[in-house]
C-alpha positions in Angstrom: 28.5 13.9 79.1 30.8 10.8 79.5 31.4 9.0 76.3 32.8 5.7 77.5 31.3 2.9 79.5 31.3 3.4 83.3 32.7 0.4 85.1 30.5 1.1 88.1 27.3 0.1 86.4 25.3 -2.0 88.8 22.1 -4.1 88.6 19.0 -1.9 89.1 15.9 -3.0 90.9 13.4 -4.1 88.2 10.9 -1.4 89.0 13.4 1.4 88.9 15.0 0.1 85.7 11.6 -0.1 84.1 10.8 3.4 85.2 14.0 4.8 83.8 13.6 3.0 80.5 10.1 4.3 80.1 11.3 7.8 80.7 14.1 7.3 78.2 11.7 5.9 75.6 9.4 9.0 75.9 12.4 11.3 75.5 13.8 9.4 72.5 10.4 9.4 70.9 9.8 13.1 71.4 13.3 14.5 70.7 14.9 11.9 68.5 17.7 9.6 69.4 20.6 11.7 68.1 19.4 14.8 69.8 18.9 13.1 73.1 21.8 13.0 75.7 22.1 11.1 78.9 21.8 14.4 80.7 18.4 15.0 79.0 17.2 11.6 80.1 18.5 12.2 83.6 16.8 15.6 83.8 13.4 14.0 82.9 14.0 11.3 85.4 14.8 13.8 88.2 18.4 12.6 88.8 22.0 13.6 88.0 23.5 12.4 84.7 26.3 10.7 86.6 23.7 8.7 88.7 22.1 7.3 85.5 25.4 5.6 84.7 25.0 3.5 87.8 22.0 1.9 86.0 23.1 2.0 82.3 26.5 2.4 80.6 25.2 4.5 77.7 22.2 5.8 76.0 22.8 3.1 73.3 22.3 0.4 76.0 19.0 2.0 77.0 17.8 2.2 73.4 18.8 -1.3 72.7 16.9 -2.6 75.7 13.8 -0.5 74.9 13.6 -1.9 71.3 14.5 -5.5 72.2 11.8 -5.5 74.9 9.2 -4.2 72.4 10.2 -6.6 69.6 10.4 -9.6 71.9 6.9 -9.0 73.1 5.7 -8.3 69.6 7.1 -11.6 68.3 5.7 -13.6 71.3 2.3 -12.4 70.2 2.9 -12.8 66.4 4.3 -16.3 66.8 1.3 -17.4 68.8 -1.0 -16.1 66.0 1.1 -17.7 63.2 1.2 -21.0 65.0 -2.5 -21.1 65.8 -3.6 -22.6 62.4 -6.1 -19.9 61.7 -7.5 -19.0 58.2 -5.9 -16.1 56.4 -8.6 -13.6 57.2 -8.5 -14.6 60.9 -4.7 -14.5 60.9 -4.8 -11.0 59.5 -7.3 -9.9 62.1 -5.2 -11.4 64.9 -2.0 -9.8 63.6 -3.6 -6.3 63.4 -5.1 -6.8 66.9 -1.8 -7.8 68.3 -0.1 -4.8 66.7 -2.5 -2.4 68.3 -1.9 -4.1 71.7 1.8 -3.6 71.3 1.2 0.1 70.4 -0.8 0.3 73.6 2.0 -1.3 75.7 5.0 0.3 74.0 3.8 3.4 72.2 7.1 5.3 72.6 9.1 2.3 71.5 7.0 1.9 68.4 7.5 5.6 67.6 11.2 5.3 68.0 11.2 2.2 65.8 9.3 4.0 63.1 11.6 7.0 63.1 15.0 5.5 63.8 15.1 1.8 62.7 16.5 2.3 59.2 19.4 4.4 60.4 20.1 2.3 63.5 20.0 -1.0 61.6 23.2 -0.1 59.9 25.0 -0.4 63.2 26.1 -3.9 64.3 24.6 -3.4 67.7 21.1 -2.9 66.2 21.3 -5.5 63.4 18.4 -7.3 65.1 16.1 -4.6 63.8 16.7 -5.6 60.1 16.2 -9.3 60.9 12.9 -8.4 62.7 11.8 -6.4 59.7 12.5 -9.3 57.4 10.4 -11.7 59.6 7.7 -9.1 59.8 7.4 -8.7 56.1 7.4 -12.5 55.5 4.6 -13.0 58.1 2.3 -10.4 56.6 3.0 -11.2 52.9 2.6 -15.0 53.4 -0.8 -14.3 55.1 -2.0 -12.2 52.2 -0.7 -14.6 49.6 -2.5 -17.5 51.4 -5.7 -15.4 51.4 -5.4 -14.9 47.7 -4.7 -18.6 47.0 -7.6 -19.6 49.2 -9.9 -17.1 47.4 -10.5 -15.3 50.7 -8.9 -12.1 49.3 -9.4 -10.8 45.7 -7.2 -12.5 43.1 -6.3 -9.2 41.6 -4.7 -8.0 44.8 -1.2 -6.7 44.7 -0.1 -8.3 47.9 3.1 -6.2 48.4 1.2 -3.0 47.9 -1.5 -4.2 50.3 1.1 -5.2 52.9 2.6 -1.7 52.8 -0.8 -0.1 53.1 -1.9 -2.2 56.0 1.5 -1.9 57.7 1.7 1.9 57.5 -2.0 2.3 58.4 -1.6 0.3 61.5 1.8 1.5 62.8 1.4 5.2 62.1 -1.2 5.0 64.9 1.7 5.3 67.4 1.9 9.0 66.4 -1.6 9.7 67.9 -2.6 6.8 70.1 -2.5 7.4 73.8 -3.1 4.5 76.3 -6.3 4.8 78.3 -8.1 6.6 75.6 -11.7 6.3 74.4 -11.1 3.1 72.5 -9.4 -0.1 73.4 -6.7 -1.6 71.2 -9.1 -4.3 70.2 -11.8 -1.9 69.2 -9.4 0.2 67.1 -8.2 -3.0 65.4 -11.8 -3.9 64.7 -12.5 -0.5 63.1 -9.4 -0.6 61.1 -10.0 -4.1 59.8 -13.6 -3.2 58.9 -12.3 -0.3 56.7 -9.4 -2.4 55.2 -11.4 -5.5 54.5 -14.9 -4.1 53.7 -14.2 -0.5 52.7 -16.0 2.6 53.8 -18.7 2.9 51.2 -22.3 1.9 52.0 -22.9 -1.6 50.7 -25.6 -1.9 48.0 
């Protein structure tokens, strides 16, 4: 497998580029980034490894584009929610719903992010992952803190523990969720929020 950038990389038609990135994302998610080679991706795409270098200069470039695309779309949705002036409960509902929509759109990218982001963030090329994580934490913690201050959420709530619980409960869904399944992202978000906000015990 070539280890240096190929000077013959050319612009790909958008549809073909999207198809190759989708294939790469599925392979990265299934096999792990370190275990995946350009040849492996090319095999899954039904092409020669050398041909893939006409579209991308390395597997690092492919992974960076996969993760940036996912995070850019995630933050487009999150920023719209955070700028909407909603109450804390409504904001939490909208953030969870937007998260499940992103899992629906980018399931493989979410799985990669979950498994690889901590290790990747140590590399300068992927420093944007750590910045996104800081923004993510701030958005969720501030929503929970506002809910406690407004007496929408319990005043004995440990907001950091709650944040971790909700975060992990939502994003782990990428390990089992499959687009086109029985439930829409919006319905799954509604069910999750019902359990998180109201519990699962019968009300008395």
